[in-house]
C-alpha positions as CSV (number, residue, x, y, z in Angstrom):
1,M,43.1,-14.5,-106.0
2,Q,41.6,-15.4,-102.5
3,L,44.5,-14.9,-100.1
4,K,44.6,-17.1,-97.0
5,A,46.1,-15.6,-93.9
6,V,49.1,-17.5,-92.4
7,E,48.9,-18.1,-88.7
8,S,51.9,-16.6,-86.9
9,G,53.0,-16.9,-83.3
10,F,52.7,-13.2,-82.5
11,Y,49.0,-13.1,-83.4
12,K,48.2,-15.8,-80.9
13,R,48.8,-13.3,-78.1
14,S,45.6,-11.4,-79.0
15,S,42.3,-12.6,-80.2
16,K,41.3,-9.0,-81.2
17,L,43.5,-8.5,-84.3
18,L,43.4,-11.7,-86.3
19,P,45.8,-12.1,-89.2
20,S,43.0,-11.5,-91.7
21,K,42.1,-8.2,-90.1
22,F,45.7,-7.1,-89.8
23,F,46.2,-7.9,-93.5
24,D,43.0,-6.1,-94.5
25,M,44.1,-3.0,-92.6
26,L,47.6,-3.1,-94.2
27,L,46.3,-3.5,-97.7
28,Y,43.9,-0.6,-97.1
29,S,46.8,1.6,-96.0
30,A,48.7,0.4,-99.1
31,S,46.0,1.8,-101.3
32,I,46.5,5.3,-99.9
33,N,49.1,7.4,-101.7
34,G,50.1,9.4,-98.7
35,H,50.1,9.6,-94.9
36,F,48.3,6.8,-92.9
37,S,48.8,7.0,-89.2
38,L,48.4,4.4,-86.5
39,G,45.4,6.4,-85.2
40,Q,43.8,6.1,-88.6
41,A,44.5,2.3,-88.6
42,S,42.8,2.0,-85.2
43,C,39.7,3.9,-86.5
44,E,39.6,1.8,-89.7
45,I,39.7,-1.5,-87.7
46,D,37.0,-0.3,-85.4
47,E,34.8,0.9,-88.2
48,R,35.3,-2.2,-90.5
49,F,35.3,-5.0,-87.9
50,G,33.9,-3.5,-84.7
51,V,37.1,-4.2,-82.9
52,S,38.4,-1.5,-80.5
53,I,42.2,-1.5,-80.4
54,S,44.6,1.3,-79.5
55,K,47.2,2.6,-81.8
56,Q,49.8,1.5,-79.3
57,S,48.6,-2.1,-79.5
58,I,48.6,-1.9,-83.3
59,D,52.2,-0.6,-83.2
60,E,53.2,-3.6,-81.1
61,R,52.0,-6.0,-83.8
62,F,54.6,-4.6,-86.1
63,N,57.6,-6.9,-85.3
64,K,59.7,-9.5,-87.1
65,E,56.9,-12.1,-87.0
66,A,54.7,-9.6,-88.8
67,V,57.4,-9.1,-91.5
68,V,57.5,-12.9,-92.0
69,F,53.7,-12.9,-92.3
70,M,53.6,-10.2,-94.9
71,R,56.5,-11.6,-96.8
72,S,54.8,-15.1,-96.9
73,L,51.7,-13.5,-98.4
74,F,53.7,-11.6,-101.0
75,E,55.7,-14.7,-102.0
76,E,52.5,-16.8,-102.2
77,Q,50.9,-14.4,-104.6
78,L,54.1,-14.2,-106.6
79,C,54.0,-18.0,-107.0
80,K,50.3,-18.1,-107.9
81,Q,50.3,-15.8,-110.9
82,V,48.1,-16.6,-113.9
83,E,49.8,-16.2,-117.2
84,G,48.1,-13.5,-119.3
85,S,49.6,-13.7,-122.8
86,I,47.6,-11.2,-124.9
87,N,48.3,-12.9,-128.2
88,P,50.2,-16.2,-128.5
89,D,51.7,-14.8,-131.8
90,F,53.5,-12.0,-130.0
91,L,57.2,-12.7,-130.2
92,E,56.4,-16.3,-130.8
93,K,60.0,-17.3,-131.3
94,F,60.8,-16.7,-127.6
95,R,59.6,-18.6,-124.6
96,R,59.7,-15.5,-122.3
97,V,60.7,-11.9,-122.9
98,R,62.5,-10.9,-119.7
99,V,62.7,-7.2,-119.0
100,K,64.6,-6.3,-115.9
101,D,65.6,-3.0,-114.1
102,A,65.8,-1.5,-110.7
103,T,64.2,1.4,-109.0
104,R,65.7,3.2,-106.0
105,F,64.6,5.8,-103.5
106,D,65.9,7.4,-100.3
107,L,64.6,6.4,-96.8
108,P,64.7,8.2,-93.5
109,E,68.2,8.2,-91.9
110,H,67.1,6.0,-89.0
111,L,66.7,3.0,-91.4
112,K,70.3,3.1,-92.6
113,E,71.2,0.0,-90.5
114,Y,68.7,-2.0,-92.5
115,F,69.1,-0.4,-96.0
116,K,72.3,1.3,-97.1
117,G,71.9,4.4,-99.3
118,F,74.4,6.4,-101.3
119,G,74.8,9.1,-98.7
120,G,76.3,12.5,-99.6
121,K,75.0,16.0,-99.3
122,L,71.7,15.5,-101.1
123,T,70.7,12.1,-99.8
124,S,70.4,10.3,-96.5
125,G,72.5,7.4,-95.5
126,A,69.5,5.1,-96.1
127,G,68.1,3.9,-99.4
128,I,66.2,1.0,-100.8
129,G,66.4,-0.7,-104.2
130,I,63.8,-3.0,-105.8
131,Q,65.1,-5.4,-108.5
132,Y,62.1,-6.2,-110.8
133,E,62.0,-8.6,-113.7
134,Y,58.8,-8.8,-115.8
135,D,57.9,-11.3,-118.6
136,L,56.5,-8.9,-121.3
137,K,55.2,-11.9,-123.3
138,N,53.2,-13.7,-120.7
139,G,52.5,-10.9,-118.2
140,N,54.2,-12.5,-115.2
141,T,56.5,-11.1,-112.6
142,L,59.7,-13.2,-112.6
143,D,61.8,-11.5,-109.9
144,F,60.9,-9.0,-107.1
145,D,63.8,-8.4,-104.7
146,I,64.2,-5.7,-102.1
147,T,67.9,-4.7,-101.6
148,D,70.1,-1.9,-100.4
149,A,70.1,1.1,-102.7
150,I,73.9,0.8,-103.2
151,R,73.8,-2.8,-104.4
152,P,75.0,-2.8,-108.1
153,D,72.8,-4.1,-110.9
154,C,75.7,-6.2,-112.2
155,T,75.9,-8.0,-108.8
156,D,72.2,-9.0,-109.2
157,A,72.8,-10.2,-112.8
158,K,75.7,-12.4,-111.7
159,E,73.8,-14.0,-108.9
160,K,70.6,-14.7,-110.8
161,T,71.3,-16.7,-113.9
162,E,70.0,-20.1,-112.6
163,D,66.4,-19.6,-113.8
164,I,67.3,-18.4,-117.3
165,E,66.0,-21.1,-119.7
166,A,66.4,-22.0,-123.3
167,G,64.3,-19.7,-125.5
168,D,64.2,-16.8,-123.1
169,L,64.9,-13.3,-124.5
170,I,66.8,-11.0,-122.1
171,L,66.4,-7.2,-122.4
172,R,68.4,-5.2,-119.9
173,D,70.3,-1.9,-119.7
174,L,74.1,-1.6,-119.4
175,G,74.0,-1.8,-115.6
176,Y,73.6,-5.5,-115.8
177,F,76.2,-6.0,-118.6
178,S,79.2,-8.3,-118.1
179,I,81.0,-10.7,-120.3
180,N,80.5,-13.5,-117.8
181,V,76.7,-13.0,-117.7
182,L,76.5,-12.8,-121.5
183,R,78.4,-16.1,-121.7
184,E,76.0,-17.7,-119.2
185,I,73.0,-16.5,-121.2
186,I,74.3,-18.0,-124.4
187,D,75.4,-21.3,-122.7
188,R,71.8,-21.7,-121.5
189,E,70.6,-21.3,-125.1
190,A,68.8,-18.1,-124.3
191,F,68.9,-14.8,-126.4
192,L,69.8,-11.3,-125.6
193,I,69.7,-7.7,-126.9
194,S,71.9,-5.1,-125.3
195,R,73.7,-1.9,-125.9
196,L,77.5,-2.5,-126.2
197,Q,79.4,-1.3,-123.2
198,T,81.9,1.4,-124.0
199,K,85.0,-0.4,-122.7
200,I,84.3,-3.8,-124.2
201,L,86.8,-4.7,-126.9
202,V,85.4,-5.7,-130.3
203,Y,87.1,-7.9,-132.9
204,D,86.3,-9.1,-136.4
205,L,86.1,-12.8,-137.1
206,E,89.8,-12.8,-137.8
207,H,90.4,-11.6,-134.2
208,Q,91.6,-8.2,-135.4
209,E,90.5,-5.4,-133.1
210,I,87.9,-3.0,-134.7
211,S,88.9,0.6,-134.7
212,F,85.8,2.8,-134.3
213,P,87.4,6.0,-135.6
214,K,88.4,4.2,-138.8
215,L,85.0,2.6,-139.0
216,Y,83.3,6.0,-138.7
217,S,85.5,7.5,-141.4
218,W,84.8,4.6,-143.7
219,M,81.1,4.8,-143.2
220,V,81.0,8.6,-143.8
221,K,83.2,8.3,-146.9
222,H,80.9,5.7,-148.4
223,K,77.7,7.5,-147.2
224,I,76.6,4.5,-145.0
225,T,74.6,5.2,-141.9
226,H,73.7,1.7,-140.9
227,L,75.3,-1.7,-141.1
228,Q,75.7,-5.0,-139.1
229,K,78.7,-7.1,-138.6
230,Q,79.4,-10.6,-137.1
231,V,82.0,-9.8,-134.4
232,L,83.7,-11.2,-131.3
233,I,83.5,-9.2,-128.0
234,G,85.6,-9.5,-124.9
235,K,89.4,-9.6,-124.5
236,D,89.9,-13.2,-123.3
237,D,86.6,-15.1,-123.6
238,K,85.6,-13.8,-127.0
239,I,81.8,-14.2,-127.6
240,P,80.3,-14.2,-131.1
241,V,77.5,-11.7,-131.6
242,R,75.8,-9.6,-134.2
243,L,76.8,-5.9,-133.9
244,I,74.3,-3.5,-135.3
245,I,75.8,-0.1,-136.0
246,D,74.0,3.2,-136.6
247,I,75.5,6.6,-136.9
248,V,73.7,9.1,-134.7
249,P,72.9,12.7,-135.6
250,E,75.5,15.4,-134.8
251,A,73.2,16.9,-132.1
252,V,73.0,13.5,-130.3
253,Y,76.7,13.1,-130.5
254,Q,77.4,16.5,-129.0
255,N,75.0,15.9,-126.2
256,R,76.7,12.6,-125.3
257,L,80.1,14.3,-125.2
258,K,78.7,17.1,-123.0
259,K,77.1,14.7,-120.5
260,N,80.3,12.6,-120.4
261,E,82.6,15.5,-119.9
262,Q,80.4,16.8,-117.0
263,Y,80.5,13.4,-115.4
264,N,84.3,13.1,-115.9
265,R,84.9,16.6,-114.4
266,K,83.2,15.5,-111.1
267,K,85.3,12.3,-111.0
268,G,88.6,14.0,-112.1
269,N,88.8,12.0,-115.3
270,Q,89.1,12.9,-119.0
271,T,87.0,11.9,-121.9
272,T,88.9,9.3,-123.9
273,D,89.3,9.2,-127.7
274,D,87.8,5.8,-127.8
275,F,84.6,7.1,-126.0
276,K,84.4,10.0,-128.5
277,A,84.6,7.6,-131.4
278,R,82.0,5.2,-130.1
279,A,79.7,8.1,-129.1
280,R,79.2,8.6,-132.9
281,F,77.2,5.3,-133.0
282,N,74.3,3.5,-131.5
283,L,75.9,0.1,-131.0
284,M,73.6,-2.9,-130.2
285,I,74.6,-6.5,-129.8
286,T,72.5,-9.7,-130.1
287,N,72.8,-13.4,-130.6
288,I,69.4,-13.8,-132.3
289,P,69.8,-15.2,-135.8
290,E,69.2,-12.6,-138.5
291,E,66.5,-14.8,-140.1
292,D,64.5,-14.5,-136.8
293,L,65.2,-10.8,-136.3
294,P,66.3,-8.6,-139.1
295,D,69.0,-6.0,-138.1
296,E,66.6,-3.1,-138.7
297,N,64.3,-4.4,-136.0
298,V,66.9,-5.0,-133.3
299,Y,66.8,-1.5,-131.8
300,L,63.0,-1.5,-132.1
301,L,62.7,-4.7,-130.1
302,Y,65.1,-3.3,-127.5
303,K,62.7,-0.4,-127.1
304,L,60.2,-2.8,-125.4
305,R,62.6,-2.6,-122.4
306,W,61.3,0.9,-121.8
307,Q,58.0,-0.5,-120.6
308,I,59.5,-1.2,-117.3
309,E,60.2,2.5,-116.8
310,L,56.5,3.1,-117.1
311,I,55.8,0.5,-114.5
312,F,58.2,2.1,-112.1
313,K,56.6,5.5,-112.7
314,I,53.2,3.9,-111.9
315,W,54.6,2.4,-108.7
316,K,55.8,5.8,-107.5
317,S,53.2,8.3,-108.8
318,T,50.1,6.1,-108.5
319,C,50.9,3.6,-105.8
320,G,53.3,5.8,-103.7
321,I,55.8,3.1,-102.8
322,D,58.4,5.9,-102.3
323,K,56.2,8.1,-100.2
324,L,55.9,6.3,-96.9
325,Q,56.1,8.5,-93.9
326,P,58.8,8.0,-91.3
327,M,58.1,4.9,-89.2
328,K,60.0,2.1,-87.4
329,Y,61.6,-0.6,-89.5
330,H,59.1,-3.5,-89.0
331,R,56.1,-1.3,-89.8
332,F,57.9,0.2,-92.8
333,I,58.8,-3.2,-94.3
334,C,55.3,-4.6,-93.6
335,T,53.7,-1.6,-95.3
336,L,56.1,-1.8,-98.3
337,Y,55.2,-5.5,-98.7
338,A,51.6,-4.6,-98.6
339,K,52.1,-2.0,-101.4
340,L,54.1,-4.4,-103.5
341,L,51.4,-7.1,-102.9
342,L,48.7,-4.6,-104.1
343,V,50.9,-3.9,-107.2
344,L,51.0,-7.7,-107.9
345,I,47.2,-8.1,-107.5
346,N,46.4,-5.1,-109.7
347,N,48.9,-6.3,-112.3
348,Q,47.0,-9.7,-112.4
349,I,43.7,-7.9,-112.8
350,F,45.1,-5.7,-115.5
351,N,46.5,-8.8,-117.4
352,V,43.3,-10.7,-117.3
353,A,41.3,-7.6,-118.5
354,Q,43.9,-6.9,-121.2
355,K,43.7,-10.4,-122.5
356,H,39.9,-10.4,-122.6
357,L,39.5,-7.0,-124.2
358,Y,42.2,-7.5,-126.8
359,G,40.3,-10.6,-127.9
360,R,37.2,-8.5,-128.4
361,F,38.6,-5.2,-129.7
362,H,42.2,-5.9,-130.8
363,K,43.3,-2.8,-128.8
364,L,45.7,-2.4,-125.9
365,L,44.9,-0.9,-122.6
366,S,46.9,1.8,-120.9
367,R,48.5,0.4,-117.8
368,D,48.7,3.8,-116.2
369,K,45.0,4.6,-116.6
370,C,44.0,1.1,-115.4
371,F,46.2,1.3,-112.3
372,K,44.8,4.7,-111.4
373,T,41.3,3.3,-111.7
374,L,42.1,0.2,-109.6
375,I,43.6,2.3,-106.8
376,R,40.6,4.7,-106.9
377,C,38.2,1.7,-106.9
378,F,40.1,-0.2,-104.2
379,A,36.9,-1.0,-102.3
380,K,36.0,-3.5,-105.0
381,T,39.3,-5.3,-104.8
382,R,39.1,-5.2,-101.0
383,T,35.7,-6.9,-101.1
384,L,37.1,-9.6,-103.5
385,L,40.0,-10.4,-101.2
386,S,38.1,-10.4,-97.9
387,S,34.8,-12.0,-98.8
388,Q,33.9,-15.5,-100.0
389,K,30.6,-14.1,-101.3
390,C,32.2,-12.0,-104.0
391,R,32.3,-13.8,-107.4
392,I,35.6,-13.3,-109.1
393,K,34.0,-13.6,-112.6
394,D,31.5,-10.8,-111.8
395,F,34.3,-8.6,-110.4
396,L,36.4,-9.0,-113.5
397,H,33.5,-8.5,-115.8
398,D,32.7,-5.1,-114.1
399,I,36.4,-4.1,-114.2
400,A,36.7,-5.0,-117.9
401,N,33.6,-3.0,-118.8
402,M,35.0,0.0,-116.9
403,F,38.4,-0.3,-118.7
404,S,36.7,-0.7,-122.1
405,R,35.1,2.7,-122.0
406,N,38.1,5.1,-121.8
407,H,41.3,3.2,-120.8
408,W,42.9,2.5,-124.1
409,L,46.5,3.2,-124.9
410,E,46.9,6.4,-126.8
411,K,49.4,7.1,-129.6
412,R,52.0,9.8,-129.1
413,K,53.4,12.1,-131.8
414,K,57.0,11.6,-132.8
415,R,57.4,8.5,-130.7
416,V,57.1,4.8,-131.4
417,N,54.1,3.6,-129.5
418,Y,54.0,0.3,-127.6
419,E,50.9,-0.7,-129.6
420,E,52.9,-0.2,-132.8
421,L,55.7,-2.3,-131.5
422,F,53.3,-5.0,-130.3
423,E,51.8,-5.1,-133.8
424,L,55.2,-5.2,-135.4
425,F,56.3,-8.3,-133.5
426,T,53.0,-10.2,-133.6
């Protein structure tokens, strides 16, 4: 975890603010969920290192070379992750469990030439997207990409199939769905679970198109609420998958129709009969053999994807990645990399502590509680990263003891808990 500063040309113009001091100041600012001015940065450097430097001089250090420097540190940490599998029996049939999604937020208008936003009356013309992929089985971050807010998820899915390997399980939402990507996943001998996109045609094994209105009538007539079928999806390149079909309650169906009609009114469209028929169901597809994953567990396994929503919530509410004050581009991107770097470091600390404590107590930690503590106790992490005298083993022992007191994952009423899913698939 000891990060080594990379010498960059722009630092050589000044012996006052060495790369290590610049990095330390940025990481400290990243730990603050709120405003951190150049004046505060100047005071922090003076107090910590005894170096007197004006806020104007600090501002000059934020340039394209500084961006390269911070990106290099971020990428180095991304490459040096330590696998933190909690239990080797968890989803043992899969090499990795890849959960991917994106989070987006608006930026000040002056950054629109660097990051394009959606625009409109309620948003600025600048916005940023972060594509994030996480290995739920081993605890590692697999992809961390900063993009324009308007870049579609499906574009990301199409461009990033090279690192998918045999035995991987892919869990994503419909934004990443396309027949071409599904074909690529299957050709690479990986597995997937996804909801079925509304407009994708479905055929039986005799290549006859399945009518969902007729299917619904048949299931109601025979009092069937759940079934699975081997089907082919796609008009031209028909892909064989298991289709898991569940009739939803009437209230859920009506709510889906209401939301779709509201959306269509804004776009000037009409709700189609096919959508109305499919809205009667939860439709899941997978290529995992039934002997490895019974149909009744497909939707439960897909629920693990929701863990990434919790991670995004932590990034915003606890780490404040979306709450940076207006600043010039180079300072903004350096500060964002510092925040994301701190996220990676804290995630590694969490994974190590989780693995150790699960071995002792067979209980799971709350990521939310642990991240709040790590941000609050940032001084400990700062000492670890900046001092050769701090022993990593002692640091992790102290953190684990702190977590073991009151940082356990709590069960919620009327909701499937992550710990219950973890136990189910272990």
